[in-house]
C-alpha positions in Angstrom: -23.3 -7.6 33.4 -26.0 -10.0 31.9 -26.6 -8.6 28.0 -30.1 -9.5 26.6 -29.8 -11.3 22.8 -25.9 -11.0 22.7 -24.0 -13.4 21.2 -20.7 -14.2 21.8 -18.0 -15.6 19.0 -14.1 -16.7 20.5 -11.9 -16.5 16.7 -8.8 -18.3 16.5 -6.5 -15.9 16.8 -4.1 -17.8 14.2 -6.4 -17.7 11.5 -7.6 -14.5 11.9 -11.0 -13.1 11.1 -13.6 -14.0 8.6 -16.3 -11.4 7.8 -18.3 -12.4 4.9 -17.7 -9.4 2.8 -16.1 -9.5 -1.1 -13.3 -8.2 -2.3 -10.9 -7.6 -5.5 -1.8 -7.5 -6.5 1.6 -6.4 -5.2 -0.3 -7.8 -2.2 -4.5 -7.9 -3.2 -6.6 -10.8 -2.1 -3.2 -12.8 -1.7 -4.3 -15.4 1.0 -7.5 -16.3 1.5 -9.4 -15.1 4.7 -7.9 -11.1 4.5 -9.7 -11.6 0.6 -13.2 -12.4 2.2 -12.1 -8.7 4.5 -11.0 -6.6 2.2 -11.2 -3.1 4.6 -8.1 -4.9 6.3 -6.0 -6.3 3.2 -2.5 -4.5 3.1 -2.4 -3.9 -0.8 0.6 -2.1 -0.9 3.2 -0.8 1.5 5.6 2.6 0.7 9.0 3.4 2.8 10.9 6.3 1.4 12.4 9.6 1.5 10.0 12.4 0.8 11.0 13.5 -3.2 8.5 15.9 -2.9 10.6 19.7 -4.0 10.3 20.6 -0.4 12.2 17.8 0.8 14.9 17.3 -1.4 15.9 21.4 -1.2 15.9 20.3 2.6 19.7 19.6 4.5 20.0 15.5 4.6 19.8 16.4 7.7 16.6 18.0 8.0 14.5 15.6 5.3 11.6 13.5 6.3 10.5 10.2 5.4 6.6 9.2 4.4 5.6 4.8 4.9 2.7 4.7 2.8 -0.5 1.8 3.5 -3.3 1.1 1.3 -6.4 -1.3 2.2 -9.2 -1.8 -0.1 -7.9 -2.9 -3.1 -9.6 -2.4 -6.6 -12.3 0.1 -5.6 -14.9 0.7 -8.9 -15.1 4.7 -8.3 -19.2 3.8 -9.0 -19.5 1.5 -6.2 -22.7 4.0 -4.8 -24.0 4.8 -2.9 -22.1 3.0 0.5 -18.5 4.2 -1.2 -14.9 3.5 0.5 -14.1 3.7 4.0 -11.8 2.7 7.0 -12.9 0.2 9.4 -13.8 1.4 12.8 -12.8 -2.3 14.1 -8.9 -2.5 12.6 -6.5 -1.3 14.4 -4.1 0.1 11.7 -0.4 0.4 12.1 3.2 1.5 11.2 5.9 -0.8 12.3 9.2 0.4 13.1 12.6 -1.4 13.6 15.6 1.0 14.2 18.0 -1.1 15.6 18.5 -3.9 12.7 17.5 -6.7 15.6 14.6 -7.6 13.6 11.4 -6.8 15.1 9.5 -4.0 13.9 8.2 -2.8 17.8 10.5 0.2 18.2 8.7 2.7 17.4 5.1 2.4 15.8 2.1 4.5 14.4 -1.8 3.3 15.2 -4.3 4.1 13.8 -8.0 4.0 14.6 -11.4 5.4 12.9 -14.5 6.5 13.7 -17.6 6.7 11.9 -20.6 9.3 12.2 -24.1 9.6 10.6 -24.6 13.2 10.3 -27.9 14.7 9.5 -28.8 16.4 5.8 -27.7 20.4 6.3 -26.3 20.0 9.4 -27.9 20.5 12.9 -31.8 19.8 12.9 -31.6 18.1 9.3 -33.0 14.4 8.2 -30.3 12.0 8.0 -29.5 10.7 4.3 -30.2 6.8 3.6 -26.6 7.9 1.6 -22.9 8.9 2.4 -22.6 11.3 0.0 -26.1 14.2 -1.2 -24.2 17.4 -1.7 -25.4 20.5 0.4 -29.1 21.3 0.7 -29.3 24.9 -0.1 -30.9 25.8 3.2 -31.9 23.1 5.7 -33.9 19.5 5.5 -34.2 18.6 1.4 -35.7 22.5 0.8 -33.4 24.2 -1.8 -30.8 23.6 -4.2 -28.1 21.3 -3.9 -24.6 22.6 -3.3 -21.6 20.6 -3.5 -19.3 19.2 -0.7 -16.4 21.8 -0.9 -15.2 21.2 3.1 -14.3 18.3 5.3 -16.5 20.1 7.8 -18.1 23.0 9.2 -19.5 25.6 6.1 -19.3 23.6 3.4 -19.4 20.0 4.8 -23.7 20.0 5.0 -23.7 17.1 2.7 -21.1 14.9 3.7 -23.6 12.9 5.7 -20.8 10.3 6.6 -17.4 10.9 7.5 -15.2 9.3 9.4 -12.8 11.1 11.9 -9.1 9.3 12.5 -6.7 9.5 15.3 -2.6 9.1 15.3 -1.2 7.7 18.0 3.6 7.1 18.4 3.9 4.6 20.2 7.9 4.2 22.1 7.5 1.0 24.5 5.1 1.4 26.4 5.2 5.2 26.0 2.1 5.9 24.1 1.7 9.3 23.0 -1.3 11.0 21.0 -0.2 13.1 18.2 -2.1 16.1 16.3 -3.1 17.7 19.9 -6.6 16.5 20.2 -7.5 18.0 16.8 -10.2 16.5 14.8 -8.4 15.0 11.7 -11.1 13.8 9.2 -10.4 11.1 6.6 -11.0 12.7 2.7 -13.8 10.5 1.6 -14.6 8.6 -1.9 -14.7 10.6 -5.3 -18.6 10.7 -5.6 -18.6 12.7 -8.8 -17.9 16.4 -9.2 -21.5 17.8 -8.8 -21.7 16.3 -5.6 -17.9 17.1 -5.0 -16.2 20.4 -7.6 -13.4 20.1 -6.6 -11.7 17.1 -5.3 -8.3 18.0 -5.0 -8.9 21.2 -3.4 -11.2 18.9 -0.5 -8.6 16.2 -0.8 -5.9 19.0 0.3 -8.0 20.3 3.4 -6.9 16.5 4.6 -3.4 16.6 4.4 -2.9 17.5 8.8 0.3 19.1 10.6 1.4 18.2 13.5 3.3 21.3 14.9 5.2 19.9 17.9 6.4 17.1 16.0 6.6 18.1 12.3 4.7 14.4 11.1 2.6 15.2 8.6 -0.7 12.7 7.8 -3.4 12.2 5.1 -6.1 9.2 5.4 -8.6 9.0 2.8 -9.1 7.7 -1.1 -6.3 7.4 -3.7 -6.1 6.5 -7.1 -4.2 3.3 -7.1 -1.8 2.8 -8.9 0.3 -0.9 -8.6 -0.7 -1.8 -11.9 -0.6 -5.7 -13.7 -2.4 -7.9 -16.2 -3.2 -9.8 -13.4 -5.6 -12.0 -15.6 -3.1 -13.0 -18.1 -0.9 -13.4 -15.0 -2.9 -15.9 -13.1 -3.6 -17.9 -16.1 -0.1 -19.2 -15.3 2.0 -16.8 -16.4 -0.2 -16.6 -19.7 1.1 -13.3 -20.3 1.0 -10.9 -24.2 4.0 -11.6 -25.3 6.8 -14.0 -25.5 10.2 -14.7 -26.2 12.0 -13.5 -27.7 9.8 -10.6 -28.5 10.7 -9.8 -24.3 14.2 -9.4 -25.8 14.6 -6.9 -28.2 16.5 -3.6 -27.4 14.9 -1.0 -25.5 12.8 -2.4 -23.2 13.9 -1.7 -20.3 13.5 2.2 -21.4 9.9 1.5 -22.9 7.3 2.6 -20.3 4.0 2.7 -22.9 4.0 -0.2 -25.3 0.6 -1.3 -25.4 0.3 -5.0 -24.9 -1.8 -5.6 -21.8 -5.2 -5.3 -19.4 -4.2 -3.3 -16.4 -7.0 -5.1 -14.1 -6.1 -2.2 -11.7 -7.5 0.2 -14.4 -9.8 3.8 -13.3 -9.7 1.8 -9.6 -9.0 3.4 -6.4 -8.0 3.1 -2.3 -7.5 3.3 0.6 -4.1 5.3 1.8 -2.6 6.5 5.0 0.3 7.8 4.6 2.1 10.2 7.6 5.3 11.1 6.9 8.0 11.5 10.2 11.3 13.9 10.1 14.1 11.3 9.7 15.7 12.3 13.2 12.8 10.8 15.0 13.0 7.6 13.7 16.6 6.8 14.2 17.9 4.6 16.4 19.7 7.7 18.9 18.2 11.2 17.2 20.3 11.8 14.6 20.8 12.8 11.3 21.1 8.9 8.5 24.6 10.2 7.4 25.7 10.3 11.3 23.2 7.8 12.5 24.4 4.3 14.5 21.8 3.0 13.0 21.1 4.2 9.0 19.1 1.7 7.7 15.3 1.3 9.3 13.1 -2.1 8.7 9.5 -1.5 8.7 5.9 -3.1 7.5 3.0 -2.8 7.4 0.0 -4.8 9.6 -3.6 -4.7 10.6 -5.6 -6.2 13.9 -8.8 -7.2 14.9 -10.3 -7.7 18.3 -10.7 -12.4 18.8 -14.1 -11.9 20.1 -16.9 -9.7 18.4 -20.4 -9.7 20.4 -22.7 -9.1 18.3 -26.8 -7.6 19.4 -29.9 -8.3 18.8 -31.4 -8.4 15.2 -30.0 -4.8 13.7 -26.0 -6.3 12.7 -25.1 -3.8 16.3 -22.0 -5.6 17.0 -18.6 -4.8 19.2 -15.4 -6.7 20.1 -13.6 -7.4 23.3 -10.4 -9.4 23.8 -6.7 -9.1 22.6 -5.6 -7.3 19.3 -5.0 -10.3 16.7 -2.9 -9.1 13.9 -4.9 -10.6 10.3 -2.7 -8.9 8.1 0.9 -7.6 7.3 2.7 -6.5 3.9 6.9 -5.0 4.4 8.0 -6.6 0.4 5.2 -6.8 -2.1 4.4 -10.0 -3.7 6.3 -12.2 -0.9 2.6 -13.1 0.4 1.0 -13.2 -3.0 4.1 -14.8 -5.2 6.5 -16.4 -2.4 4.6 -18.0 0.0 2.8 -21.0 -0.8 -2.1 -21.4 -0.2 -1.6 -23.8 2.2 0.3 -21.1 5.0 -1.0 -18.1 3.1 -3.1 -17.2 5.9 -0.4 -18.7 9.2 2.3 -16.4 7.2 0.0 -13.0 7.0 -1.5 -14.0 11.3 3.2 -14.1 12.1 5.3 -11.6 13.4 7.8 -10.8 10.4 10.8 -11.3 12.8 9.8 -14.9 13.3 10.4 -15.3 9.7 12.5 -18.2 10.0 9.7 -20.6 9.5 8.8 -20.0 6.2 12.1 -20.3 5.2 12.0 -23.2 2.5 9.5 -20.8 -0.2 12.4 -18.4 0.6 15.3 -21.6 -1.1 12.6 -22.9 -3.5 10.3 -21.0 -4.5 7.4 -21.3 -6.5 7.3 -19.1 -9.0 11.5 -19.4 -10.2 10.0 -23.2 -11.2 6.3 -21.5 -12.9 8.8 -19.4 -15.3 11.0 -22.4 -15.9 8.3 -24.3 -16.9 6.8 -22.1 -18.8 9.3 -20.0 -20.7 12.2 -23.0 -20.8 14.6 -20.2 -19.4 16.3 -22.2 -16.9 16.7 -20.6 -13.4 19.9 -18.7 -12.7 20.4 -17.3 -8.9 22.2 -14.0 -8.7 25.0 -15.2 -6.5 25.7 -18.4 -7.9 23.8 -20.5 -5.4 21.6 -23.3 -6.5 18.6 -22.7 -8.4 17.1 -25.7 -5.6 18.7 -23.7 -1.9 18.6 -19.4 -3.0 20.2 -17.3 -0.3 20.2 -14.9 -2.5 16.4 -14.0 -1.6 17.0 -14.6 1.8 19.9 -12.7 2.3 17.7 -9.8 -0.2 14.3 -9.4 1.4 15.2 -11.3 4.9 18.7 -9.9 6.4 19.6 -5.7 6.9 23.3 -4.9 4.4 26.2 -6.6 5.9 24.1 -8.9 8.0 25.4 -13.3 6.8 23.3 -16.1 6.6 24.2 -19.4 8.6 25.5 -21.4 5.8 22.4 -22.0 3.9 20.1 -21.2 6.5 18.4 -17.6 7.3 19.7 -17.3 10.9 19.0 -15.0 13.4 17.9 -12.2 12.7 16.0 -13.6 10.0 12.9 -10.9 9.1 10.9 -9.9 6.1 10.8 -6.1 6.8 10.9 -3.4 3.9 14.4 -2.3 3.9 15.3 0.9 4.0 18.4 3.3 3.4 17.5 6.5 5.1 21.3 8.2 3.9 20.0 7.7 -0.1 18.7 10.6 -1.0 15.5 10.6 -3.2 15.4 11.3 -6.9 13.1 13.8 -8.3 9.5 12.4 -9.8 11.1 13.3 -13.8 14.2 11.2 -13.0 13.0 7.8 -11.2 13.6 4.6 -13.1 10.2 1.9 -12.7 13.6 -0.6 -12.2 14.5 0.9 -8.6 17.7 -0.1 -7.4 17.6 -3.3 -8.2 18.5 -3.1 -11.5 19.4 1.1 -12.8 21.1 3.7 -11.4 18.2 4.8 -9.4 18.8 4.1 -5.9 16.4 5.2 -3.5 13.5 2.5 -5.3 12.9 -0.6 -4.4 14.2 -2.5 -3.0 15.9 0.3 -1.0 12.3 0.7 0.5 9.7 1.4 -2.2 7.9 3.5 -4.3 4.5 4.1 -6.2 6.7 4.1 -9.2 8.6 1.4 -8.9 7.7 -1.8 -11.6 8.0 -4.0 -8.2 7.0 -7.1 -10.5 9.7 -7.4 -13.7 12.3 -6.2 -10.3 10.7 -9.2 -8.6 10.6 -11.9 -11.6 14.2 -10.9 -12.6 15.6 -10.8 -9.7 13.9 -14.5 -8.9 15.2 -15.1 -12.0 18.1 -14.6 -11.6 20.5 -13.5 -14.5 19.1 -15.5 -17.5 16.1 -13.3 -16.9 18.1 -10.0 -16.2 20.6 -9.1 -19.6 20.2 -10.3 -23.3 22.2 -10.0 -26.2 21.0 -6.6 -26.5 21.9 -5.8 -23.4 18.2 -5.3 -22.1 16.3 -7.1 -20.1 14.6 -10.0 -20.3 10.6 -7.5 -19.4 8.3 -10.1 -19.7 5.5 -7.5 -17.8 6.6 -4.1 -19.7 5.7 -1.2 -18.8 4.2 0.1 -15.5 4.9 -1.9 -12.2 3.5 -5.1 -13.0 1.8 -4.7 -16.4 2.6 -5.4 -19.9 2.4 -2.8 -22.1 0.1 -0.7 -19.5 2.1 3.1 -18.9 4.1 3.8 -15.8 2.6 7.3 -15.0 -1.2 6.1 -15.8 -1.4 7.8 -13.2 1.2 10.4 -12.8 3.3 10.2 -10.7 2.3 12.3 -7.7 4.9 15.4 -6.8 3.3 16.0 -3.6 2.6 14.5 0.1 0.6 12.0 -0.2 2.3 10.9 -3.4 -0.5 9.1 -4.4 -2.9 10.7 -7.0 -5.8 11.8 -6.8 -9.1 8.9 -7.2 -11.1 8.5 -10.0 -14.9 9.7 -9.9 -17.3 8.4 -9.4 -19.6 9.4 -12.6 -16.8 9.3 -15.3 -14.6 6.6 -14.2 -13.1 4.5 -16.7 -11.5 1.1 -16.9 -9.2 1.8 -20.0 -5.5 1.0 -20.3 -3.2 4.1 -21.6 -3.2 3.2 -25.4 -7.0 4.2 -25.5 -8.6 7.5 -26.0 -11.9 9.2 -25.7 -13.4 10.3 -21.6 -11.5 8.9 -18.2 -8.6 7.4 -20.6 -5.2 7.6 -19.2 -3.2 10.8 -20.1 -0.2 7.8 -20.6 2.7 10.7 -19.0 2.1 13.7 -17.4 3.5 14.3 -13.9 0.1 15.8 -11.4 0.9 18.4 -8.9 
């Protein structure tokens, strides 16, 4: 069919789509092209056995696992009137490998979004030029504006721009739409207390349970829980404390020191979370304790169509063709600190099972060279391998437990996945160690899956640095980025450890947000310590 005023733009699959948008680091802005496409930028990915009180109390055979993917990094809550949304043209997916072959296509959970503009005051009202305006007391613009208290029906009239979404479970060629045709509504950005007087209650309405499968899902805005002194780190590791101050006793227990500037203080993120019964994702449908494959691998991906079709001068467009992966993420910091810049876009477009083509970056990580040059502390790999041939990193990040390397090469399978041993019981929030399974007695944290509270930058720096960076004379680690995940001195619980699904805290609101560090006081200051409901 002939279309007037239509422009067809074919796009190279290998380099993804570069949309003219700016954004804001487990994996924030980590590659040149995806930095221009924040709605498709996988920033943090989490996989863990759910640690809310009901799941901990369940028998192990009845427990559930939570997968979380975040996009739209570094959101300033006050960026109105166009707040943050998911992209209707992006396919968001959680991809699971449950048979240890390195191919995360055994089970896939797909998420698609649709945006609608709704009239002010309900049917017959005027269409608002801003996403959220409050609820007119009477139809149209007359009367007192009331707050948004519902995602649908009475109390939702002021939600003038709204997103709904679908969830599809894919097993091979079999596709199963979940949630029985219900309308799933994404929780909007936190516009402020006048517009959304009880945001936590509003967000709770966006948690949906599928009675047929026991799956829970949430999509919406949450507080950013990744912490890093980004300016110092990417000023060639120009951190705010140097040796020997970093090697004193108590460093590993120090979660509240005041020496950092958290780039993501007061920032929000767009979150998709799905909780699934463990028996639904094991290869044989059995509980983790008796399953033939109790360790699963996963990664999150975003994809766009290969062709964008623009129609006329009003910037309307459609997308056609095949889905092309534009971003992926499993373990934190891989594309940011392991893969060199010229290969970052290629890495995002590649499948995890093809990671052998990037193994040189694991053998000789550039971050290790930087650590040696800046701090003059020699790299000493944990397994005793040469500093120039890091087989230990390939074993940790690219193989399942018990899978051998092929000499000094990765061998097959060789797949960059976030691996989770479903047999390991969840650790209650109060007892979680920020140093996770790698460097503490808490075996439910990264690199055994990953939780929002895991201090992945500290862990990664020590693992890459090796034994010289792990233990000092006082018995503590060389804590280059002490405090909250990845930050010099920012409290690990600045936003609180969210106890319940979706396990990320309530986002900062538009009016009262304040970009501060946890040692600062006053309105909007981070509370430095308390857990959140």
